[in-house]
N, C-alpha and C positions, 0 to 999 in steps of 0.2 A: 697282634690280634685286632681285627677289624680295620686294618689300614691297607691302603693300596700304594704300592711302590711304582713310581713312574721314572723311567730313565730313557733318555733319547740319545743314543750313541751314533745314530745315523749320520749326522753332519760330520762328526769326528772321523768315523770310519770311511766315509766317502772322500774326505780330504786326504787321508793317509793312504787309501787304497791305490791311488795313482802312483805312489812310490813303492808299492809292494808290501805294505804293512797289513797284518791281519790280527784281529782280536783273538787272543788265546784264553784270557781269563779275566773275570771281574771279581774282586774281593770287597765285600762290604766292610766298613770299619765301625767301631763303636762310637764314633764321633757323630752326635746328633745335635742339631741346632733348631731353634724355634724362631720363626719370624713374627712380626707384629700381627699378621693375620691369623696366627695360630698354626700355620703350616710347618711341618717338620722337614728338615733336609738332612741328608747324611753325606758323608764323604765316602768315596769308593776308590779303590786302587785298580787301575786298568793296566793289564799286561798286553803288550803287542809284540809281535815278532815278524821278521821279514826273512823269507827263505834265502839261502845263499844263492848268489848269482853264478851261473855256470862259467861265464867269461872270466870272472875274477879267479875262480878255482883253477882254470886252465893256466892263467898267467902265473899263479903260485907254483903249480906243478912244473912249469918250464923253468922257473928260477931255481927250484930245488934240484932238478935234474942237471942243470948247468954247473952246479957246485960240485 
């Protein structure tokens, strides 16, 4: 109540996007810390996923068909 949450995931997402990672979910946790200035900080769990790569799927299929 009466608080503003600020989260900047842009640097993280930009650095991982080059490798195909995408943000899927952010879960807040009950962990809250207060710094000397009185600011509150929380920990959050960030879930990322990367779509399967078609080339690797083709390689797996060829290996299975050769067996």
